[in-house]
N, C-alpha and C positions, 0 to 999 in steps of 0.2 A: 504493500500500500503505500502512498507516495505522502510524503510530508509536505505542508504547505510552507512557501516562503516565510510567512509570518510566524508559523510553528518554528520552524529553524532558527528565525532570528531571535525570538523571545528566548529559545534555549541558549543560544550563543551570548546572549544579554545577561542572562541569570549566569552562565559560566563566566563571564568577563569579571563579574563583582562578588564571585563566590556566594552568590545567594541561593534563595529558595523564591520560588514562584507564589504570590499571591497568600500570604497566610492570612486567616479570616479573624485572627485576634491577636493583640500585643502580647508578649512575653508576661505571665503573671509573675515570676519571682526573678530574681537575679541569677539564679542557676542557669536560666534560659539565654543568657546574654554570654558572649556577643551574638548577634544576630543581623542577617542581611535580608530584606525582602524586596523583592521587584514586583511592580504592577504596571498595567497598562491601563489607558483611557480610551475613549471613542476615537478611533482615526478617522481621517479627513482624506477624501481621494479625488482626484482630478484626472480627466482622461486625457491622455497625449497622443492625439491622433497621428501625429507625424512618425511617432516610433511604435505605433500600435501598441502602448503601454497604459499602464495605470500607475500615476505618481501617488505615492501614500506617506502621508505624515503621521506618524505612530506616538502620542504621548506616554512617557514611560516615567515612572516615579520609582526610584531606589531609596530606601530608608534603612540605616543602620542604627543598632542601638549597642551600647557597651557601657560599661562601668569605669568611672574616672577613679584616680587614684585616691581622692579624697572629695569632701562635699563643700570645698569652697568653690566661691562664684568664679575665681581665676582658673581654677582646675577643670570646671566644669565647661567653661567657655572654651580652654584649648582644646580639651578632648573632643567636644562637638565639632570645633573647626578641624580638627585632624580627622573625624570621621568624614565631614563633608569634603574636604580636600581628597582624601581615600575613594570617595566614590566618584568625584570628577575625573580623577586620574585614571580609574579603572575604567570608565566609560570612553574615554578618548585614546585607552592604549590600542585600540585597534577600530577606529572609527567606522569601517564597513562590516565589523562582525563577521569576518570569514568571507568577505566579497558579497553579503546579503544585503548591505545598506549603502546608500549613496553618502550619507552623512550623518552627524548627531550633532545637536546643538543645546548647550545648557541653556535652560531658559528661567530656573528659579531655584533657590535653596534656603533652607533654615536651620537652626540647631535650637534645640529644646533639652533643658534639664528639668529632671524631675526631683521629687523631694529623695535625699540620700544622695548615692553617687551615680544614679542612671544618666545616662546622657544619650540623645536622640539626634540624628541629624538626617535630613530628608532633601533630595535634589530631584529637579523635574527636567526632563529632556524632551525633544521631539527628535525621533529617528525618522529619517527618509529613506524610503525604499521604493523599488518598482516591482511589478508584474506584468507579465505579459496580458494584453487586454482579454478579460474573460477567462484567464489561465493562472489560479492561484497557487500551481505549483510551480510555474516557472519564472525566470527573470528573463527581461529582453535581452536578445543576443547584441 
């Protein structure tokens, strides 16, 4: 059975950030940290009649959670920024995710500290890719 370009792309993104796909709930206790979760939003598609292709923009959210060394605001801020920087670095290590995407664009990010030493970072991206018109299993040649 064939695997769609979209599924291959999502799998490669999850691998790139050493994450897991769309966990439905946040970690309940510190023993579940560190964690990295990837989810996608609703994609937008436009027809490219010249190349007989469909251009797709796929919103991706990558979130990481970890424990900081202590609960001081400075330490939490530093850990959050470390997590955010690692997400961005990993998403740009191979912007094509194995020759499946045209590009990746970082669009937003945030860090959040929770009571105690829990720290979270979230980054949002747009990943652009193409499929052959009417064929989600193949990229245009």
